[in-house]
N, C-alpha and C positions, 0 to 999 in steps of 0.2 A: 729214833728211826734212821739215824745216819744222815740227817738233813737239818736244815734251818727252818725254824718256825717264825714267821713274820706276821704280826697282827696290827691292824689299824681299826680301832673301835671308837665309836662316837656315841656319847650318851652317859647318863649318871652311872657311876660305878665301873667305868670302863677298865681302869687299871686293875682293880681287884678281879674283875671277870677274866681279864687276860691271864692273870696268874692261875686262876682255876682251870682255864683251858690248857695251859702248859702242863700243869700237874696231871690232868686227865690224859694227855697225849703220852706222857712218860709212863703212866700206869698201864695204858693200852699195850705199850711195848713190853713192859716187864711182866705183866700178869696174864696177857692174852695172846698176843700176836707173834712174838719173836720165836723163831726156831732155834736161836742161839742162847736165849736167856733161860737158864735152868729154873724149872718151876712154873714157867708160863704154860698156858693151856696147850698151845701148839707144840711146844717142846715136849710136854708129857704125852701128847697124842703120838708124836713121832717115836719117843722112847719106848712106847708100849704098842708098837705096830702089831696088829693081829688081835688086839684085845680092846674092849670098849673102855673109854676113858670119860669120866664125868668132868665137864668143863663148866665155865660160866654160861648162863643162858644166852648171853650175847654172842659168845664165841661160836656156839653151836648154830645159832641163826645165821651168823656171817658165813659159816661154812656152807650152809644150805643155799644161801643166796649165790655164792660163788659157783656151786654145782649147777644151779639153774642157768646162770649166764654161760657157763662152759657148754652146757647142752645146747643152748640157743645158738652159740657161735661155733658149733661143730668141733669143739675142743681146741680152738685157736688160743683161748685162755684156759688154763687148767692149773689148779692149785696143787695137783699131785706131781708137779715137776720137781719137787724138792730134792730128790736124789740126784737128778740131772743137774740142776742149778748149783747144788752144793759141790758137785765134782768139778764143774767148770770153774766155780769160785770167782766169777768175774766181778770185780769190785772188792774182792777179798784180798787176803795176804798171799795166796798161792794160785793165781789164775793159770789155767792150762788148757790145752786143746786135747780132748780125749781121743784115744785111738778109735777107729771105726768099730772095732769089736766091743769096746767099752760103751760107745754110744748105743749100739744094738742091745746091749745088756740093760742099760739104764732106761731105754724106751719101754721095756717090758713092765717097768714100775709105774708108768703113767697111765692111769685109768680111773676116771672120775666115778665110774659105775661100781667100783669096789669100795667106795667111801660110804659108810652107813651112819645115819644120824637117827637118834630116837630121843626126843625131848632134849635133855641137857647132856647127852652122851654122844661121842663121836668115835667111830672105829675105822681104821684104815687097814689095808692088807699088809701082811708081813713083807718087808722090803720097801714099802712106800714111805715117803716123807712129804708132809704138807709144807708149802711155802706160800705165805700170805703177803709176800713183799709187793706184789702187783696191786694190792688193794689196801694196804695198811694206811697209806696217806689219805686215801679217800674216806676210809672209815674214821680217821681222825677228824676230817672235816664234818662228817655226819655227827660225831659226838660233840664237836665244838658248837654246831648249830643247836643241839639240845640244851647246852648250857646257856647260849645266848637267848634262847626262847624263854628261859626262866629268869633272865636278868632284866635290867632296865636299859640296856644298850639299844640304841635305835638303829644304827647302821654300822656296817663294818666288813672287813675282809680278813680272812685267816688263810695264810699261805703255808702249806706243809710240803716243802719240796715242789714237785710238779703238780700238786693238787691245790686248788683254791676254792674256799667257800666265800660266796658273795651273799651277804645277809642284810635284809631290811630294805634293799633298793627296789623300787618299782621299775626304774630304768636309769641308765646313765652312769653305771659303774664301768670304768675302763679297765680291761684285763689284757695285758700284753702277752703275745705268743713269742717265745724265745726264737731267735734266729739260730738254727742248727749250726750255721757256719761261724757264728760269733761267740762272744762271751755270755755269761749269765745275765749281763745287763743290756744285751743287744736284742731288739725286738724286730721281727719281720712284719708284724701286723698287730692290730688292736681289735678286740671284741668289746662292744658296748652292750652291757648286760644288766638285767635285773637280777633278783635273788636266784641263785642256782649254785651248782658245783661244776668246776672246770678241772679237767685232768689232762696232762700231756705225757705221752710216751715218746721218747726219741732215742735214736741210736748213738747219741753223743753223751748220754748220761753216765754210763759206766762202760769203759772199754779197756782193752789191753792189746798190745801188738806182739805178734810172734812170727818170726821169719818173714817180716815185711808185710804181714797181713794184719789188719785191725779187726778185732771181734767185739761186738757189743753184747749187752746183757739180756736183750729180749729174745728168749729162746722159742723156737717153733716146736711145740710138743709133738708134732708129726715127724720131724726130721731129726730133732735133737741138737740142731745147730742154730746159731743166731738167725732170726727171721730175715728173709730176703724177698720182700714184696715190692721193692722199688721205692720205698718211702724212707724219709729221714725223720719225720715225726707226725704224730696224729694228736690233735686236741679235741676232746669230747666235752660237750656241754649237756647236762641234764639235771634233774632234781636231786638225784642221789649221789653222794660222794663215792660210795662203794661201786656203784654201777659205772660212774664216769671213769673211775680208775681202771676197773676191769675191762670196760669197753675200749678204752684207749689202747690197752695192750692187745686185745683181740683184733681190733681194726688194723693195728700195725702189722700183725701177722697175716691177716686176711688180704690186705690191700684194698684200694678204693672201691672197686665194683662189688666185691664180695662182702664188703662191710655194710652196704646200704640197707639190706633187709634187716640186719641185726640192729642197726641204729633206729630204724623205724619201729621195730618191736619194742624198744625201750624209750620211745619218744625223745630221742637224743639227736643232737646236731654235731657236726664235726668239721674241722679244718684239716686237710691233708696236705703235707708238703712232700713233694717227690724229690728223688735224687737228682732229677734233671732240672730242678728249680721251678717246676710248675706247682701251682697252688689250686686246690679244689675245695669248694665250700658247699655244704649241703644247703638245700633251699631255705630251711628255717633260719639260717644264720647269715644269708646273703646280705640282708639290709643292716646287719649289725657288725659286719666285718669290714675293716679298712686296711689296705695293704700299705706298708711302708715302702714307697717307691724307690727309696735309695738303697734298699736291701738287695735289689737285683733279682727279685722273684717275679714270676708272671702268673697273674690270676687267670685261670681258664674259665670261660663262660660255661655255665651249666647247660647240658644238652637236654 
């Protein structure tokens, strides 16, 4: 998935279980989720746009869940951005800024309502492409939890890029939130959590600079350009890895105020970091979040 997997497992059979999890994540990429990997479910759906494609049962269900979250978030998160994201190619070998006319053309391909699922089959409209990149790491966390539930591992964490599974903890597992202004090892705050999934979307993850302007990879499906909601990152905590991953993207696009009803609908909490250095935390996470005072951020009281 173009990222690093870090596991910390405790209990009998931890090493062997970690190996099973790594193998599963590789299989998810190759057989189900990658739009680049020839033969994967998403690759085949995209290659046969306009026709129904039989997929794995899990893939079809993940698509359905994504469509529901997209509808709930008024399209701020949308897996039909594939043609748009592929053309921008941010994080790829040929990043570019599309002409306005090209943006207008690509926006016509973004429409969750044209995606149809029936059992294990998925059909998208001609010209559309699915991109599951915004949920792949969260799905990996969900699949890791299934493996851990069948193992003898007692507690642990599985980190897949910006998504983390916290497993077996009733409370007291510390998860750092990356400082958008720092390196991957710099944290602006700590969440003290029980078992859950945590996903962060930030404008520092994949970028490129053109004519002095920096562009990030979180695209707004409404405008066709990188989202500009005044945020630098959003961290979402909830039970589902897929949901936490999708919601962090949606909330980054929506901004703080517009995100609150969506988070409530999914019983999720979030930490928002603004470009101005302010930090806002939803009520359910207030007692579990501590700010790193030396990072230079200001925690705003909840109104």
